[in-house]
C-alpha positions in Angstrom: -38.6 -42.3 -23.0 -41.2 -41.0 -20.6 -43.6 -43.5 -19.1 -47.2 -43.4 -20.2 -50.0 -44.5 -17.9 -52.2 -47.1 -19.4 -55.3 -44.9 -18.9 -53.6 -42.3 -21.2 -52.9 -44.8 -23.9 -56.4 -46.2 -23.9 -58.0 -42.8 -24.0 -55.8 -41.4 -26.8 -57.7 -40.1 -29.9 -54.6 -40.5 -32.1 -51.8 -43.0 -32.2 -49.2 -42.2 -29.6 -46.3 -43.8 -31.5 -43.6 -45.3 -29.3 -44.3 -45.5 -25.6 -43.0 -47.0 -22.4 -45.5 -48.6 -20.0 -45.1 -50.4 -16.7 -47.6 -52.6 -14.9 -48.7 -56.1 -13.9 -49.7 -59.0 -16.1 -53.4 -59.8 -15.7 -53.6 -62.6 -18.3 -51.4 -64.2 -21.0 -52.6 -66.1 -24.1 -50.1 -67.8 -26.4 -50.0 -68.8 -30.0 -47.2 -70.3 -32.1 -45.6 -67.0 -33.0 -46.6 -64.5 -30.4 -48.3 -63.9 -27.0 -51.1 -61.6 -25.9 -50.4 -59.9 -22.6 -53.1 -57.9 -20.7 -51.2 -55.3 -18.7 -52.8 -53.1 -16.0 -51.1 -50.4 -13.9 -54.0 -49.4 -11.7 -54.7 -46.1 -13.6 -57.9 -47.5 -15.0 -60.2 -50.4 -15.0 -59.2 -51.3 -18.5 -56.0 -53.1 -19.4 -53.7 -52.6 -22.4 -53.2 -55.6 -24.7 -49.5 -56.0 -25.5 -48.6 -58.2 -28.5 -45.3 -59.9 -27.8 -43.8 -61.4 -31.0 -41.7 -64.6 -30.6 -39.0 -63.0 -32.8 -38.2 -60.4 -30.2 -35.0 -60.8 -28.2 -35.5 -62.6 -24.9 -39.0 -64.0 -25.8 -38.4 -67.7 -24.9 -36.5 -66.8 -21.7 -39.2 -64.4 -20.6 -42.2 -66.5 -21.3 -42.1 -68.7 -18.2 -41.9 -65.6 -16.1 -44.9 -63.8 -17.6 -47.4 -65.3 -15.3 -50.5 -63.5 -13.8 -49.2 -61.0 -11.2 -45.7 -60.5 -12.7 -44.6 -56.9 -13.1 -43.1 -55.7 -16.4 -41.7 -52.8 -18.3 -42.5 -52.6 -22.0 -41.5 -50.3 -24.8 -43.3 -50.5 -28.0 -45.5 -48.9 -30.7 -49.2 -48.1 -30.1 -51.3 -49.3 -33.1 -55.0 -49.7 -33.7 -56.3 -52.9 -32.2 -57.5 -55.7 -34.5 -59.5 -57.2 -31.6 -62.7 -56.1 -29.8 -63.0 -54.1 -26.6 -60.3 -51.4 -27.1 -59.1 -49.0 -29.7 -55.3 -49.5 -29.2 -52.8 -52.2 -28.6 -49.1 -52.2 -28.0 -46.6 -53.9 -30.4 -43.8 -55.0 -28.1 -40.3 -53.9 -29.0 -38.5 -54.6 -25.7 -39.8 -56.3 -22.5 -38.2 -56.5 -19.1 -39.6 -58.6 -16.3 -39.3 -56.5 -13.1 -40.8 -59.0 -10.7 -42.0 -62.6 -11.3 -45.1 -64.2 -9.7 -45.4 -67.9 -9.1 -48.5 -70.0 -9.7 -49.4 -69.6 -6.0 -50.3 -65.9 -6.7 -53.7 -65.6 -5.1 -55.4 -63.6 -7.8 -55.3 -66.2 -10.6 -59.1 -66.1 -11.2 -61.0 -63.1 -12.5 -63.7 -63.4 -9.8 -63.2 -63.8 -6.1 -65.5 -63.5 -3.2 -65.1 -60.3 -1.1 -64.6 -62.4 2.0 -61.6 -64.1 0.4 -60.2 -60.7 -0.8 -60.5 -59.3 2.8 -58.0 -62.0 3.8 -55.5 -60.7 1.4 -56.0 -56.9 2.0 -52.4 -56.3 0.7 -53.3 -57.7 -2.7 -57.0 -56.9 -3.2 -56.4 -53.4 -4.7 -55.2 -55.3 -7.8 -58.6 -56.8 -8.4 -61.1 -55.2 -10.6 -63.7 -54.6 -7.9 -61.3 -52.9 -5.4 -59.5 -51.1 -8.1 -62.8 -49.5 -9.1 -63.9 -48.8 -5.5 -60.6 -47.2 -4.4 -60.3 -45.0 -7.5 -63.8 -43.8 -6.8 -62.9 -43.2 -3.2 -59.9 -41.1 -4.3 -62.0 -39.0 -6.6 -64.6 -38.4 -3.9 -61.9 -37.3 -1.5 -60.7 -34.8 -4.1 -64.2 -33.6 -4.8 -65.0 -33.0 -1.1 -62.1 -30.5 -0.9 -63.1 -29.0 -4.2 -66.7 -28.4 -2.9 -65.7 -26.6 0.2 -62.8 -24.7 -1.3 -65.0 -23.4 -4.1 -67.3 -22.0 -1.4 -64.6 -20.3 0.7 -64.4 -22.8 3.5 -61.1 -23.0 5.5 -59.7 -26.5 5.9 -58.8 -27.2 9.6 -56.8 -30.2 11.0 -58.4 -31.0 14.3 -56.7 -33.3 16.9 -56.7 -37.0 16.8 -55.9 -37.2 20.5 -58.5 -35.4 22.7 -59.7 -35.2 26.2 -63.3 -34.4 25.1 -66.1 -36.9 24.4 -68.1 -35.1 21.7 -70.9 -37.6 21.5 -71.1 -38.4 25.2 -71.5 -42.2 24.5 -68.2 -43.1 26.2 -67.2 -45.5 23.4 -63.7 -44.1 23.0 -60.2 -45.7 22.7 -58.0 -44.7 25.7 -54.5 -43.3 24.9 -51.9 -44.0 27.6 -48.3 -44.7 28.2 -48.9 -46.6 31.4 -48.4 -50.3 31.6 -49.6 -53.2 33.7 -50.8 -52.4 37.2 -49.8 -48.7 36.9 -52.8 -48.2 34.7 -55.3 -48.8 37.6 -53.2 -47.6 40.5 -54.3 -44.6 42.5 -53.3 -41.3 40.9 -52.5 -43.0 37.7 -54.1 -40.4 35.5 -51.8 -37.6 36.8 -48.7 -39.7 36.0 -49.9 -40.5 32.5 -48.3 -38.8 29.5 -50.9 -36.0 29.3 -51.5 -35.8 33.0 -55.2 -36.7 32.5 -57.3 -39.2 30.6 -56.9 -38.9 26.8 -58.6 -40.7 23.9 -58.7 -41.1 20.2 -61.3 -38.7 18.8 -64.8 -39.6 17.8 -65.3 -36.3 16.1 -63.5 -33.0 15.3 -66.7 -31.0 15.7 -66.0 -29.3 19.1 -62.6 -28.1 18.0 -64.0 -27.2 14.6 -66.4 -24.9 16.2 -63.6 -22.8 17.7 -62.3 -22.1 14.2 -65.8 -21.5 12.8 -66.1 -18.8 15.4 -63.1 -17.1 13.8 -63.2 -17.9 10.1 -67.0 -18.3 9.7 -66.9 -21.4 7.5 -64.5 -24.3 8.1 -64.4 -28.0 7.4 -62.4 -31.0 8.7 -61.6 -34.2 7.0 -59.9 -36.8 9.1 -59.9 -40.2 10.8 -62.2 -40.8 13.8 -62.5 -43.8 16.1 -65.3 -45.6 18.0 -64.7 -48.4 20.5 -68.1 -49.8 19.7 -68.2 -53.6 19.8 -70.4 -53.9 16.8 -69.8 -56.4 14.0 -72.2 -55.0 11.3 -71.8 -54.1 7.7 -72.0 -50.4 8.6 -69.6 -50.0 11.5 -65.9 -49.8 11.8 -63.6 -48.9 14.7 -61.6 -46.5 12.5 -63.3 -44.4 9.8 -63.1 -41.0 8.1 -65.4 -38.0 8.7 -66.1 -34.8 6.8 -67.3 -32.1 9.3 -68.1 -28.6 8.2 -69.0 -25.9 10.8 -70.6 -22.7 9.8 -71.0 -19.5 11.8 -74.1 -17.3 11.3 -76.0 -20.4 10.1 -79.2 -22.0 11.3 -80.7 -25.5 10.8 -82.2 -24.7 7.4 -78.8 -23.5 6.1 -77.2 -26.6 7.5 -79.6 -28.8 5.6 -79.1 -26.9 2.4 -75.3 -27.3 2.5 -75.6 -31.0 3.4 -78.0 -31.8 0.6 -75.9 -29.7 -1.9 -72.8 -31.6 -0.9 -74.3 -35.1 -1.5 -75.6 -34.1 -4.9 -72.3 -32.4 -5.9 -70.3 -35.4 -5.0 -72.5 -37.8 -6.9 -72.5 -35.6 -10.0 -68.7 -35.3 -9.8 -68.3 -39.1 -9.5 -70.6 -39.6 -12.5 -68.6 -37.1 -14.5 -65.1 -38.3 -13.6 -65.5 -42.0 -12.6 -67.9 -43.2 -15.2 -66.0 -46.3 -16.2 -65.6 -47.5 -12.6 -69.3 -46.7 -11.8 -70.4 -48.6 -14.9 -68.4 -51.6 -13.5 -70.1 -51.3 -10.1 -73.5 -51.0 -11.8 -72.9 -54.2 -13.7 -71.1 -56.4 -11.1 -72.0 -55.0 -7.7 -75.4 -53.4 -7.7 -77.6 -53.4 -10.8 -79.6 -50.2 -10.7 -76.9 -48.2 -9.0 -76.5 -45.6 -11.7 -80.3 -45.0 -11.9 -80.4 -44.5 -8.1 -77.5 -42.1 -8.2 -79.2 -40.1 -10.9 -82.3 -40.0 -8.8 -80.4 -38.7 -5.8 -78.4 -36.1 -7.8 -81.4 -34.9 -9.8 -84.2 -34.2 -7.4 -84.8 -32.1 -4.3 -84.5 -33.8 -1.0 -87.8 -34.3 0.9 -87.8 -32.9 4.4 -89.9 -34.5 7.2 -89.9 -33.7 10.9 -89.0 -36.5 13.3 -92.5 -36.4 14.7 -94.1 -36.7 11.3 -91.7 -39.5 10.4 -92.8 -41.5 13.5 -96.5 -41.1 12.3 -95.6 -42.2 8.8 -93.9 -45.3 10.2 -96.8 -46.1 12.5 -99.3 -45.7 9.7 -97.2 -47.8 7.2 -98.8 -51.1 8.2 -95.3 -52.6 8.3 -94.0 -54.9 11.0 -90.6 -53.7 11.9 -88.0 -55.6 13.9 -87.5 -52.6 16.2 -90.7 -50.9 17.6 -91.5 -47.4 16.4 -91.8 -45.2 19.4 -91.5 -41.4 19.7 -88.4 -40.6 21.7 -86.5 -43.6 20.4 -83.7 -43.7 17.8 -84.7 -44.4 14.2 -83.2 -47.7 13.2 -81.7 -48.5 9.8 -84.9 -50.4 8.8 -87.0 -47.3 9.6 -84.6 -44.9 7.8 -84.6 -47.1 4.7 -88.4 -47.3 4.6 -88.6 -43.5 4.8 -86.2 -43.0 2.0 -86.8 -46.0 -0.2 -90.6 -46.4 0.1 -92.1 -43.3 1.5 -90.1 -40.5 -0.1 -88.7 -42.8 -2.9 -85.5 -40.8 -2.8 -83.3 -38.8 -0.4 -85.0 -37.3 2.7 -83.9 -35.1 5.6 -85.4 -35.8 9.0 -85.2 -32.8 11.4 -86.2 -31.7 15.0 -85.3 -34.9 17.0 -86.1 -35.5 20.6 -83.6 -33.8 22.9 -83.4 -37.0 25.0 -81.6 -38.9 22.3 -79.2 -36.2 21.1 -75.9 -34.8 22.5 -75.7 -31.8 24.8 -74.5 -29.3 22.2 -77.6 -29.3 19.9 -79.8 -26.2 20.0 -83.0 -26.6 22.1 -86.2 -25.8 20.3 -88.9 -23.7 21.9 -91.2 -26.7 22.4 -89.0 -27.8 25.2 -88.6 -31.4 24.0 -86.9 -31.3 20.6 -83.6 -30.0 19.3 -82.6 -28.5 16.0 -81.0 -31.6 14.7 -81.1 -33.3 11.3 -80.2 -36.6 9.7 -79.9 -37.0 5.9 -81.2 -40.4 4.7 -80.5 -41.9 1.3 -81.8 -45.1 -0.4 -79.7 -48.2 0.1 -77.9 -46.8 3.1 -80.1 -45.0 5.5 -78.4 -42.2 7.5 -75.4 -40.8 5.8 -75.2 -37.3 7.4 -76.0 -36.2 10.9 -75.9 -32.6 12.0 -77.6 -29.8 14.0 -77.7 -26.1 14.8 -75.4 -25.8 17.8 -76.6 -24.3 21.1 -75.2 -20.8 21.2 -76.9 -19.7 24.4 -74.7 -20.1 27.4 -77.4 -20.8 29.9 -79.1 -23.3 27.7 -75.8 -25.1 27.0 -74.8 -25.3 30.6 -78.2 -26.6 31.5 -78.0 -29.4 29.0 -74.5 -30.3 30.2 -75.7 -30.5 33.8 -78.7 -32.7 32.7 -76.3 -35.1 31.0 -73.8 -35.2 33.9 -71.0 -33.3 32.1 -68.5 -31.1 34.0 -68.3 -27.5 32.9 -64.6 -27.5 33.9 -63.9 -30.1 31.2 -65.4 -27.9 28.5 -64.4 -24.4 29.8 -63.0 -23.5 26.4 -66.1 -24.6 24.6 -68.2 -22.5 26.9 -65.9 -19.5 26.3 -67.2 -19.5 22.6 -70.6 -18.6 24.1 -69.2 -16.0 26.4 -67.1 -14.1 23.9 -69.1 -13.1 20.8 -71.5 -16.0 20.5 -73.3 -16.5 17.2 -75.8 -18.9 15.7 -73.9 -21.7 14.1 -74.4 -25.1 12.7 -72.6 -28.1 11.2 -72.8 -31.8 10.3 -70.7 -34.9 9.9 -70.6 -37.0 6.7 -69.3 -40.5 7.2 -66.9 -40.9 4.3 -67.1 -44.7 4.1 -70.9 -44.5 4.0 -70.6 -42.1 1.1 -68.4 -44.5 -0.8 -70.9 -47.3 -0.1 -73.6 -45.1 -1.5 -71.7 -44.2 -4.7 -70.3 -47.7 -5.4 -73.3 -49.9 -4.2 -70.9 -51.9 -2.0 -72.9 -53.1 1.0 -70.1 -53.7 3.6 -67.9 -50.9 5.1 -65.0 -53.4 5.2 -64.9 -53.3 1.4 -64.7 -49.5 1.0 -61.8 -48.7 3.4 -58.3 -49.9 2.5 -57.5 -51.6 5.8 -60.7 -52.1 7.9 -60.4 -52.0 11.7 -63.2 -53.9 13.4 -63.6 -55.9 16.7 -60.9 -58.6 16.9 -59.3 -57.3 13.7 -56.3 -55.0 13.7 -54.1 -57.1 11.3 -52.6 -55.8 8.1 
């Protein structure tokens, strides 16, 4: 008999007859003549109620083993449920205990703090919250590929190990085979595995540009790494990025694709993850669904960085970080602009050149670059991007000003020597997207195994 996922059983419009299900016991309630088992297999938030009659073979022997957390295989008949909350229940014919769970099983209660669940990362996917979050994450991952594939983008795998620092911040993890004193000895770099310094990538953008200059529209979706000693709810040392690059595209086109992507992904989640989103709306962030409908259903406001500074200065607000033209916008500034000024998503563009990387296209005013950040309520920045500098002389000038060696980026400069074109792209932090869609406030709770300072354990 073919196995049925519990999601299929619960969603059936007509009785399925005899089925075989496998899963884990969530709860067990006993009466004199039968037991009610709630079985969940991870396919949905809902569990299937299995009615185990005491007259069935093996009932008394199995009962002590059917504790919360035990895994079982059940065959039985699906019938209309007499109780509330679901349409169908399973009348057990045969039951096999695949793996028992003692009373020390950590997920005995229905509600646990997220801090506690982080300590048992290997078991937290079995909880309702993390089951919902990671099913939504899976659906968003699928929808990202769907968005770009529908629009003719080519998916490119860019390297995880690189010699280039895309952001220029220097917060990169070193990759080496050297040990002990050899690491700091003279000439060590030439004796290392790659013959030069190598790092875990902070972005696939630069390599992605090489493929955009051949295929026109490409995207990457992979892990990135930052050696930033920051213990905040928004930062992790390992995270995932979606980075499209588009040839023959300017900043306006870049903003249009970024805004369309966010709205597409939210609509897809609302269409295909409605049960899990309803759970998040009720137990994680009341008002989540209303906020998602707002973001998905209205045009994004667009404000220049200079105008944004003026808006913040005129707001009458006392911010923790001062508002100064030429400084980075902090999260508190971004959230004010999206949540209180625009009352919805907003794209900020034309940032000061002094706070942006070398590759962003210089505007004619001589002090700003064609950069953009997309801000959303509840999160702040979720996308950062720009039109790339396609003019060789301007690019080399920016590199010199930032102390970068042309010899380290010779291949990147070749893209400007051989058939250069206007092109643009952006990066979407996948975990921040999941935070936006689920309402979960901490990045550690939307990535399966968070890597943060002093934490690389399982």
